[in-house]
C-alpha positions in Angstrom: 125.7 100.6 119.8 123.8 97.5 118.7 121.0 97.7 116.1 118.6 95.0 115.3 115.1 93.8 114.4 112.3 92.5 116.6 109.4 90.3 115.5 106.5 89.0 117.6 105.6 85.4 116.5 104.7 81.9 117.4 104.0 78.6 115.5 100.6 79.9 114.4 102.3 82.5 112.1 105.2 80.2 111.2 104.8 80.5 107.4 104.6 84.3 107.6 107.6 84.4 109.9 109.8 82.4 107.5 108.7 84.6 104.6 109.6 87.7 106.6 113.0 86.4 107.8 113.9 85.5 104.2 112.8 88.9 102.9 114.9 90.6 105.6 118.0 88.5 104.6 117.4 89.2 100.9 116.5 92.9 101.0 117.9 94.3 104.2 120.9 92.2 105.3 121.7 88.6 105.9 123.7 89.6 108.9 121.4 92.0 110.8 120.5 90.4 114.1 116.8 89.5 114.6 115.1 88.7 117.9 111.8 86.8 118.0 109.5 87.8 120.9 107.3 84.9 121.7 103.6 85.6 121.4 103.0 82.6 123.7 104.6 79.2 124.3 103.7 77.6 121.0 107.2 77.8 119.7 108.3 74.3 118.5 108.6 75.3 114.8 110.0 78.7 115.7 112.8 77.2 117.8 113.7 74.8 115.0 113.8 77.6 112.5 116.0 79.8 114.7 118.4 76.9 115.1 119.1 77.2 111.3 119.7 81.0 111.4 122.8 82.2 113.4 121.7 85.8 113.3 118.2 85.0 114.8 117.5 84.6 118.5 114.6 84.1 120.8 113.7 86.7 123.5 113.7 84.8 126.8 113.6 87.5 129.4 110.5 86.2 131.3 110.7 89.2 133.8 110.2 91.6 130.9 107.3 89.5 129.4 105.6 89.5 132.8 106.3 93.2 133.3 104.6 94.4 130.2 101.7 92.0 130.5 101.2 93.3 134.0 101.4 96.9 132.8 98.8 96.3 130.1 96.5 94.5 132.5 96.5 97.4 134.9 95.7 99.8 132.1 92.9 97.8 130.6 91.3 96.8 133.9 90.7 100.5 134.4 88.9 100.9 131.1 85.3 100.8 132.2 83.7 100.2 128.8 86.3 97.6 127.7 85.7 95.5 130.8 82.0 95.6 130.3 82.0 94.7 126.6 84.7 92.0 126.9 82.8 90.4 129.8 79.5 90.4 127.8 81.3 88.7 124.9 83.0 86.2 127.2 86.4 87.4 126.1 89.5 87.4 128.3 90.0 90.1 130.9 92.4 91.8 128.5 91.6 91.2 124.8 94.8 90.0 123.0 97.0 90.6 126.0 99.8 88.7 124.1 100.1 91.5 121.5 101.4 93.8 124.3 104.5 91.6 124.4 106.0 93.7 121.6 106.7 96.3 124.3 109.5 94.0 125.4 111.5 95.7 122.6 112.3 98.4 125.2 114.1 95.9 127.5 115.9 93.8 124.9 119.5 93.6 123.5 119.2 96.2 120.8 120.0 99.9 121.6 118.1 100.9 118.4 115.6 98.7 116.7 113.0 98.3 114.1 109.9 96.2 115.0 108.0 94.1 112.4 104.7 92.3 112.9 105.1 88.8 111.5 102.5 89.5 108.8 104.9 91.7 106.8 107.5 91.4 104.1 110.6 93.6 104.0 111.8 95.2 100.8 114.3 97.9 101.4 117.2 99.3 103.5 116.4 100.5 107.0 119.6 102.6 107.3 117.6 105.8 107.0 115.3 104.7 109.8 118.3 104.2 112.2 119.6 107.6 111.1 116.3 109.2 112.2 116.8 107.6 115.6 119.8 109.8 116.1 117.4 112.7 116.4 114.0 111.1 117.3 112.9 108.6 119.9 110.1 107.0 117.8 109.9 106.5 114.0 106.9 105.3 112.0 106.3 105.0 108.2 102.6 104.7 107.5 99.5 106.5 106.6 97.4 105.6 109.6 96.9 109.3 110.3 94.7 109.5 107.2 92.4 106.8 108.5 89.6 106.9 111.1 90.9 107.9 114.5 88.5 105.5 116.1 90.8 102.7 115.3 93.2 104.3 117.8 91.2 106.4 120.2 87.4 105.8 120.5 86.1 108.6 122.6 84.2 111.9 122.1 86.3 114.6 120.6 85.7 116.8 123.6 87.3 114.2 125.8 90.2 113.6 123.5 90.9 117.3 123.3 91.4 117.5 127.0 94.5 115.2 126.6 95.8 115.8 123.1 95.9 118.8 120.9 94.2 118.8 117.5 97.4 118.7 115.5 98.6 115.6 117.3 95.4 113.7 116.7 95.4 114.7 113.1 99.0 113.9 112.2 100.7 111.7 114.7 98.7 108.5 115.1 100.4 105.4 113.7 100.1 101.7 113.0 101.8 99.5 115.6 102.6 96.8 113.1 105.9 98.5 112.2 107.9 101.1 114.2 111.4 102.0 115.3 112.6 103.2 118.6 115.4 102.8 121.3 116.0 100.8 124.3 114.6 102.2 127.6 112.9 105.1 125.8 110.1 104.8 128.3 111.8 105.3 131.7 110.3 104.0 134.9 109.3 107.6 135.7 107.5 108.0 132.4 105.7 104.7 132.8 104.6 105.6 136.3 103.2 108.9 135.1 101.4 107.3 132.1 99.9 104.6 134.3 98.6 107.1 136.8 97.0 109.1 134.0 95.5 106.0 132.5 94.1 104.7 135.7 92.5 108.0 136.6 90.3 108.1 133.5 92.4 108.4 130.4 92.3 104.7 129.6 88.7 105.2 128.5 90.0 107.1 125.5 91.6 103.9 124.1 89.9 101.9 121.3 88.8 98.4 122.4 89.9 96.1 119.6 93.4 97.0 118.5 94.5 97.0 122.1 98.3 97.1 121.7 98.1 99.7 119.0 95.8 102.0 120.9 97.9 101.8 124.1 101.2 102.3 122.2 99.8 105.4 120.4 98.7 106.8 123.8 102.2 106.1 125.3 104.0 107.8 122.5 101.8 110.8 122.1 101.1 111.4 125.8 104.7 111.1 126.8 105.6 113.5 124.0 108.8 111.7 123.1 110.4 113.0 119.9 108.4 111.5 117.0 108.9 111.2 113.2 106.7 109.7 110.5 108.2 109.3 107.1 104.7 109.3 105.6 103.6 112.6 107.0 105.0 114.4 103.9 102.7 112.3 101.7 105.6 111.3 99.5 106.7 108.1 101.3 105.8 104.7 99.7 102.7 102.9 101.0 102.7 99.7 103.0 99.2 98.3 103.1 98.3 95.2 101.0 95.1 96.8 99.6 97.1 99.3 97.5 98.1 98.6 93.9 101.9 98.4 93.8 104.2 97.5 90.9 106.5 94.5 91.2 110.0 94.2 89.9 112.5 91.5 90.8 110.4 90.4 93.9 110.3 94.0 95.3 107.2 96.2 95.3 107.3 99.8 94.2 104.9 102.7 94.8 105.2 105.4 92.1 108.8 104.3 91.5 109.9 104.1 95.1 110.6 100.7 96.7 108.4 99.9 99.7 110.1 99.6 103.0 107.7 96.8 103.9 104.3 95.3 102.9 101.9 94.8 105.8 99.2 92.0 105.5 97.3 93.6 108.3 93.8 92.0 108.9 94.4 89.0 106.7 94.1 86.0 109.0 97.1 83.7 109.6 95.1 80.6 108.6 94.9 81.9 105.0 98.7 81.8 104.7 98.8 78.4 106.4 96.3 76.9 104.1 98.0 78.4 101.1 101.3 76.8 102.1 99.5 73.5 102.5 98.5 73.6 98.8 95.0 75.1 99.1 93.9 77.6 96.5 93.6 80.6 98.8 93.4 84.1 97.4 96.0 86.4 99.0 97.2 89.8 97.7 100.6 89.5 96.1 100.3 85.7 96.5 103.3 84.7 94.3 105.5 87.3 96.0 104.6 85.8 99.4 105.3 82.3 98.2 108.6 83.4 96.7 109.9 84.6 100.1 108.3 81.8 102.0 110.2 79.2 100.0 113.2 81.2 99.1 115.5 78.8 100.9 113.5 75.6 100.1 112.0 76.0 96.6 111.5 72.2 96.4 108.9 72.5 99.2 106.7 75.1 97.5 103.3 73.6 96.5 103.3 72.6 92.8 99.5 72.9 92.5 96.7 74.3 94.6 93.4 72.5 95.3 90.1 74.3 95.6 88.8 74.6 99.2 85.5 73.0 100.3 82.3 74.9 100.3 82.4 75.9 103.9 85.9 77.2 103.6 84.9 79.1 100.4 82.0 80.7 102.3 84.2 81.8 105.2 86.8 83.2 102.7 84.1 85.2 101.0 82.9 86.7 104.3 86.5 87.5 105.2 87.2 89.1 101.8 84.0 91.2 102.1 85.1 92.5 105.5 88.6 93.3 104.3 87.3 95.1 101.2 84.9 97.1 103.3 87.7 98.2 105.6 89.9 99.0 102.6 87.2 101.1 101.0 86.7 103.1 104.2 90.4 103.7 104.6 90.7 104.8 101.0 87.8 107.3 101.4 89.4 108.7 104.6 92.8 109.1 102.9 91.2 110.8 99.9 89.3 113.2 102.1 92.4 113.9 104.1 94.4 114.8 101.0 91.6 117.0 99.7 91.4 118.9 103.0 95.2 119.3 103.1 95.1 120.8 99.5 92.3 123.2 100.5 94.3 124.3 103.5 97.5 124.6 101.6 
C-alpha cells in the first residue's frame, strides 16, 4: 500500500508551494512522496522545483484531468441559478473549473492520501490520519461545520432536508482545502448515481462560489461513505489563519497542541508573491511563512521590505477588510454553535 500527499498548484502559487513542500519535509517527512496536480499549464517554475526534489512528482494523467473537468461541467451546467448568475457576470461556464482537478486524487498513484491546498503550511505528523483511513473512507480536520452552511449548500432548508438529515448538515460539512481519502473511493457506480441525482435537481443545492468545495461536500455526504472529522469533538487544534496560535520552533500550537496545518484560505496568492519580491505586505504569521519559503535558500530571503504604492495599499486595505469581515462572521457562528452544544449537553 502506497501513501502520499497531493497538492493542487501552478506557477501563480509558486512561493506558497515551495513553503508548503519545505514544511512537509521539515515537519512530516523528507521522504513521503508528494504529487503535484496541475491547476493549469502554467508550470515552468513548478517543473524546475520538482526536478530538485526526488520525492515530488507531477500528475500527468490527462485522461483523469479531462474526466473530472467533464464531470464537474455536467454538474454545474445543470445548476440553473449558477448558469444565470455566472452568465450575467460574464464568468466562464463553470466558475473555477480548474479547482475540480483536485478530484484527480482518486485516480492517482497513492492508495491512501492526504490532500493539501497550496496555501497551507504543514506542522505535524499525519500518521493518525492514515490510521483513520483503515476505518473510514474520508477524513477531515476542520471546524467548517461551525460556520455558515451557505458556504457549502445555498438553498432553503426545506429543500436541503429532502436530501440530507439535520445531523449531517449540522456536523459533517468540511473545508475542501485539506482532506484525506483513498484511491477509487468513488466507484463508477457511485459517480453515475451522484450525477443522476445532481442533474435531476439536486445540483441547485450547491453554493455558487466555492464550487469544488460545495460539490465535494455533496459527493461525500450524499454517497454516505464512512466519514470522520477530528475536529467534531471540539478538542482538535484549529487551522485557520485568523486564529491566535502560539509559535515555538517554527511550529504553531493551539492550546498546547501542534497544528496539523495552517490554512491561508481567502488570502490572495499575489500577496505572497509581492512579499517574496520584497514588498512590505501584511500576512498573518508572516515570518513563519518566510521561514519555510526560504528554508532551503535563506540567502534569497528579502533583507528589507519596501512600502507598496498608494493604489496597492488601498487594494490591500479592501482585501483586509473583507477578510476580517469573514473572520468575524465565522467566529460568531463558531461561538453560537458552541453555546448551543453546551445548552443541549
